[in-house]
Every structure is written in C-alpha cells, then in structure tokens.
C-alpha positions as CSV (number, residue, x, y, z in Angstrom):
1,M,156.8,273.5,147.9
2,A,153.3,274.4,148.9
3,A,151.3,277.2,147.4
4,D,151.3,280.5,149.2
5,Y,147.9,281.2,148.4
6,I,145.0,279.5,146.8
7,F,142.0,281.2,145.1
8,C,138.7,279.9,146.2
9,G,136.5,282.2,144.4
10,E,133.1,282.1,146.1
11,N,133.7,278.8,147.9
12,K,133.6,278.7,151.8
13,I,136.4,277.0,153.7
14,D,135.1,275.2,156.9
15,F,138.5,273.7,158.1
16,A,141.6,275.1,159.6
17,L,144.2,275.9,156.9
18,P,147.6,274.2,157.3
19,G,150.9,275.8,157.8
20,T,151.2,279.3,156.3
21,L,148.6,278.8,153.6
22,E,146.3,281.6,152.9
23,L,143.3,282.3,150.6
24,I,142.2,284.7,148.1
25,C,138.5,285.0,147.4
26,N,136.2,287.1,145.4
27,Y,135.3,290.5,147.2
28,D,131.5,289.8,147.7
29,S,132.4,286.5,149.4
30,W,135.5,288.1,151.5
31,K,133.1,290.9,153.0
32,T,130.9,288.3,154.5
33,L,133.5,286.4,156.5
34,S,133.7,286.8,160.2
35,D,137.5,285.9,160.3
36,K,139.5,287.5,157.7
37,S,142.9,287.0,159.1
38,K,143.9,284.4,156.5
39,C,141.7,285.5,153.6
40,F,142.3,288.4,151.4
41,P,139.9,289.9,148.8
42,L,140.2,289.9,144.9
43,L,138.8,293.1,143.5
44,D,138.3,294.4,139.9
45,E,139.1,298.0,139.0
46,Q,135.7,299.2,139.6
47,K,135.4,297.9,142.9
48,Y,138.7,299.1,143.9
49,L,137.9,302.6,142.9
50,D,134.7,302.5,145.0
51,D,135.7,304.3,148.2
52,S,132.6,303.2,149.9
53,L,133.5,299.6,149.9
54,D,135.6,298.3,152.9
55,K,138.9,296.8,152.0
56,S,141.7,294.8,153.6
57,S,144.1,296.8,155.8
58,S,147.0,294.5,154.8
59,I,146.5,293.0,151.2
60,N,144.3,293.6,148.5
61,F,144.6,291.5,145.3
62,L,143.7,293.6,142.4
63,R,142.9,292.0,139.0
64,L,144.2,294.1,136.2
65,D,143.0,293.5,132.8
66,C,145.9,294.2,130.2
67,Y,144.2,295.7,127.1
68,S,141.7,292.8,126.4
69,K,139.2,293.6,123.5
70,N,135.8,294.8,124.6
71,Y,136.9,295.1,128.3
72,P,134.8,297.7,130.2
73,A,136.4,301.2,130.5
74,F,137.2,302.7,133.8
75,D,139.0,305.8,134.9
76,Q,142.6,304.9,134.3
77,E,144.2,307.9,135.5
78,K,142.4,307.9,138.8
79,F,143.2,304.2,139.1
80,F,146.9,304.4,138.4
81,E,147.3,307.4,140.8
82,K,145.4,305.5,143.6
83,I,147.4,302.3,143.5
84,K,150.6,304.2,143.3
85,N,149.8,305.5,146.9
86,D,148.5,302.2,148.2
87,N,150.9,299.7,149.5
88,T,148.1,297.2,150.2
89,V,147.8,296.5,146.6
90,V,149.1,293.4,144.8
91,L,148.3,293.5,140.9
92,C,147.1,290.4,139.3
93,L,147.7,290.9,135.6
94,S,145.9,288.9,132.9
95,S,144.6,289.3,129.3
96,E,142.1,287.7,127.2
97,N,143.9,288.5,124.0
98,T,145.4,285.7,122.0
99,N,149.0,287.2,122.4
100,A,148.6,287.6,126.2
101,V,152.3,287.9,126.8
102,Q,152.8,291.2,124.6
103,S,149.5,292.6,126.4
104,I,150.8,291.9,129.9
105,R,154.5,293.2,129.0
106,R,152.7,296.3,127.8
107,M,151.0,296.9,131.1
108,F,154.2,296.4,133.0
109,L,156.0,299.0,130.8
110,E,153.0,301.2,131.5
111,L,153.4,300.7,135.2
112,M,157.2,301.3,135.1
113,E,156.6,304.7,133.3
114,R,154.2,305.7,136.0
115,E,156.7,304.7,138.8
116,I,154.1,302.2,140.2
117,K,156.1,299.8,142.2
118,N,153.5,297.6,143.5
119,P,154.0,293.7,143.2
120,G,152.7,292.0,140.1
121,I,151.2,288.5,139.8
122,I,151.0,287.0,136.3
123,I,147.7,285.1,136.0
124,C,147.6,282.3,133.2
125,D,144.7,280.1,132.5
126,S,144.9,277.0,130.5
127,E,142.2,274.9,128.5
128,K,144.7,272.5,126.8
129,E,143.7,269.0,126.3
130,T,146.7,267.5,127.9
131,S,149.1,268.2,131.1
132,A,151.9,268.5,128.7
133,E,150.4,271.2,126.4
134,S,149.4,273.1,129.6
135,L,153.0,272.8,130.8
136,I,154.3,274.3,127.6
137,H,151.4,277.0,127.7
138,F,152.1,278.1,131.2
139,A,156.0,278.1,130.6
140,I,155.7,280.3,127.6
141,E,153.0,282.7,129.0
142,T,154.6,283.5,132.3
143,G,158.2,282.4,131.8
144,A,158.9,284.8,129.0
145,L,157.9,287.7,131.2
146,L,159.7,286.5,134.3
147,I,163.0,286.0,132.7
148,D,162.8,289.6,131.4
149,G,162.2,290.8,135.0
150,F,158.4,291.3,135.0
151,G,156.5,289.9,137.8
152,N,156.8,288.7,141.2
153,G,154.7,285.5,141.1
154,I,152.4,283.6,139.2
155,C,148.9,282.1,139.5
156,L,148.0,279.1,137.3
157,S,144.6,277.7,136.6
158,D,144.2,274.5,134.5
159,H,140.6,273.6,133.4
160,Y,140.5,271.3,130.6
161,S,138.4,272.1,127.5
162,D,136.9,268.5,128.1
163,K,135.0,268.8,131.2
164,N,135.2,265.2,131.9
165,K,138.8,265.4,132.9
166,I,140.0,266.6,136.2
167,S,142.7,269.1,136.8
168,D,145.9,267.6,138.4
169,Y,146.4,270.5,141.1
170,K,149.6,268.9,142.4
171,L,151.1,268.8,138.9
172,V,149.9,272.5,138.4
173,N,151.8,273.4,141.7
174,S,154.8,271.5,140.7
175,I,155.0,273.3,137.3
176,A,154.5,276.8,139.0
177,F,157.5,276.1,141.3
178,G,159.4,274.8,138.2
179,I,158.7,278.0,136.3
180,L,159.8,280.2,139.2
181,Q,163.0,278.1,139.7
182,A,163.9,278.2,136.1
183,S,163.4,281.9,135.7
184,R,165.4,282.4,139.0
185,T,162.5,284.2,140.4
186,R,162.2,281.8,143.4
187,I,164.6,279.0,144.3
188,S,162.7,276.2,146.1
189,K,164.6,273.0,145.2
190,T,168.0,271.8,144.3
191,E,169.2,272.9,140.8
192,F,170.9,270.3,138.5
193,I,172.9,271.2,135.5
194,S,173.7,268.4,133.1
195,C,175.4,268.5,129.8
196,P,173.6,266.7,126.8
197,S,176.3,264.0,126.6
198,C,178.6,263.4,123.6
199,G,181.2,261.0,122.4
200,R,183.6,262.5,125.1
201,T,181.3,261.6,128.1
202,L,183.2,259.4,130.3
203,F,180.4,257.7,132.3
204,D,176.5,257.0,132.1
205,L,175.5,260.5,132.2
206,Q,171.8,259.8,133.0
207,E,172.5,257.0,135.6
208,T,175.1,259.1,137.4
209,T,172.8,262.2,137.4
210,A,170.0,260.1,138.8
211,K,172.5,258.9,141.8
212,V,173.4,262.3,142.3
213,R,169.9,263.8,142.3
214,A,168.7,260.8,144.7
215,V,171.0,261.9,147.5
216,T,171.0,265.7,147.0
217,H,167.6,266.7,145.8
218,H,166.5,267.9,149.4
219,L,169.3,270.8,149.4
220,K,167.2,273.7,148.6
221,G,168.8,276.4,146.5
222,L,172.0,274.6,145.7
223,K,173.3,274.2,142.1
224,I,175.0,270.9,141.4
225,A,176.5,270.4,138.0
226,I,177.1,266.8,136.4
227,M,179.3,267.0,133.4
228,G,180.5,264.3,131.0
229,C,184.0,265.3,130.4
230,I,186.8,267.7,131.5
231,V,186.8,269.4,128.0
232,N,183.6,271.5,128.0
233,G,182.4,270.6,131.5
234,P,184.2,273.4,133.4
235,G,182.8,276.2,131.2
236,E,179.4,274.7,130.9
237,M,179.0,274.6,134.8
238,A,180.4,277.9,135.5
239,D,177.7,279.2,137.7
240,A,177.3,275.7,139.7
241,D,178.0,275.8,143.5
242,F,179.5,272.5,143.1
243,G,180.6,270.1,140.1
244,Y,181.1,266.4,139.4
245,V,183.0,266.1,136.1
246,G,184.4,263.2,134.3
247,S,188.2,263.5,134.1
248,G,189.2,260.0,132.7
249,P,187.9,256.5,132.3
250,G,186.4,255.7,135.8
251,K,187.6,258.9,137.1
252,I,185.8,262.2,138.4
253,T,187.0,265.6,139.2
254,L,185.0,267.4,142.1
255,Y,184.8,271.3,141.9
256,K,183.6,273.9,144.4
257,G,182.5,276.8,142.0
258,K,185.3,277.1,139.4
259,E,188.0,275.7,141.7
260,V,189.2,272.0,141.4
261,V,188.9,270.4,144.9
262,K,189.5,266.7,144.4
263,R,191.0,265.1,141.2
264,N,190.7,261.6,139.8
265,V,188.5,260.4,142.4
266,P,187.3,256.6,141.5
267,E,183.7,256.8,140.1
268,G,182.6,254.1,142.7
269,I,183.1,256.5,145.6
270,A,182.7,259.7,143.7
271,V,179.0,260.3,145.0
272,E,180.1,259.8,148.6
273,E,183.1,262.3,148.3
274,L,180.7,264.8,146.8
275,I,178.6,264.5,149.9
276,S,181.8,264.9,151.8
277,L,182.7,268.1,149.9
278,L,179.3,269.5,150.5
279,K,179.8,268.8,154.5
280,E,183.0,270.3,154.6
281,N,181.5,273.5,153.0
282,N,178.5,273.6,155.2
283,A,176.2,272.9,152.3
284,W,174.9,269.6,153.5
285,I,171.6,269.1,155.6
286,E,170.5,265.5,156.5
287,P,167.5,264.5,154.6
288,E,165.3,263.9,157.8
289,F,166.1,267.4,159.0
290,A,165.4,269.0,155.7
291,L,162.0,267.6,155.5
292,S,161.0,269.2,158.8
293,V,162.4,272.8,158.2
C-alpha cells in the first residue's frame, strides 16, 4: 500500500527511490533534472499550451482548475482540443471553490461532452485541525466523485492550519487507499463486511471479526463477511466471496458466495475451518509469502 507517486514540488531528491515509487515535481524543477526517468512534470494550463516548452514523452501531469473564482483565463477551446489528442496527459482536477465537489463534477461532465478520455486525478487539500476532520473532508470531497464513476485516482495533501502540527503522511496514505477501496476504484486489501449486531446475534461480533481479520487481513482483494445470524446475514453479505454466519448457539455456517459449504461448525474451530475453505478454493496465501509479493 505504498503511494504510486509523491509530489515533491520544488524539492530535490538526492537518493534512490524505493520500488516502483515515482515523483511529480513542478515543471521548472523537472526541466533542470539530468535524470527524468522516475520524475514527471506538473504543468498548469498556460505552460501546457506553450509549444516552445519541452515536455515529457511519456507522462505529463496537468493541473486543471475547475471554475475557481478569479482564476486566470486561458484559451479553453485550444486547450481541450490539444489534450484530446495527447495521450501523455493525466489531468489533475482541483477547485478553490467552497463547493469543490460540484465544481470538479462539472468539469468531468465537460470533459465527457467533449469526448476527452484522459485519466483524471482528483486533488484534495485539507487544513482541518485534526486527522479525524481531515479524514471526513477527504472522504466527502473525493469519495462522492469516485462512487459516481468520476476519476481514476486521488492526490491528498494534509497541511494543518496550526503550523506547529506535523502532517501524518502515513495516515494520509492509509486514508487514500481506504477511500479508493471503499469506492471500488482500487482494491488493495481484504474487504470485511460485518452486520451492526442485534438481539439475534449469536456470538461476540467484534471479537469474532477481530479473530477473522487477524488471520485473513493479508488476502488482497478478497471480500469476507462476518454475520451475526442466519436470518439477515445471507442477504446482507450477498456480494461477499466467503461468509462466516452464526447459525445457532456456538454454531457457524460457512459460505462460498451465496452457497452454503459447511453447516453447524463449532465456533471454537470455525476460523480454522474458514481458512481450510479458503485453501480449498485457492484463495489462501501464506502470510509470509503475501508480504513479499
């Protein structure tokens, strides 16, 4: 769950980048680099339209303002026509308007009407005082667009209004992948589906969910449901790959999709039986191996 790109602005990177990580930097910094193999430029509309400037032959990130007030005017017709025929362009959409979601959605609709199919990245900044407030802000501003089918990725930036606080970049990265997973844009970890619990729940739902999560959290892309009862459980877990459902006091029924596979499994061995079921269906990866792929 490492970021694909990191925006470094004007900063210089003087060390080897790990794995497949690549950089995005401002155009003026990018053009001075001797090695551009893992770094790509971020341009504004004016620089992109300037044909005298050198650009990347593979990827050019292009920041596109979405109807912000007082934003400098540019030749929109020329701009849209040029990007429509340029498959190196990745659009980075942002807006300074208070209602940024509506502004960015409006721009996506404009691109659709013009049949522009370049990838679109949703940029979202936060100046909230707490990480919890930032999480909600990021989820609303980007998730609302992603679940409607707009955008191919997100770029989050968390800079507290209190400058004495330091951004938690690890947390921001985790939030980004969580939003992408929840919107089904990119599956990067195990998906757990659980009911909210009620009077019919036949086991400690939180404890059981924690036990199942502890042994299956490394199974990327798999959807596992933990349901408290046989009444509503099968319906609520309809899109899960595998299900763990309470069917009686101390008894568990295991599902593969919507099909019952094992009935009345004693709760004490139900997690082990779930792992066996995953293995039988080639859905299991040993944790040590999962960490290395």
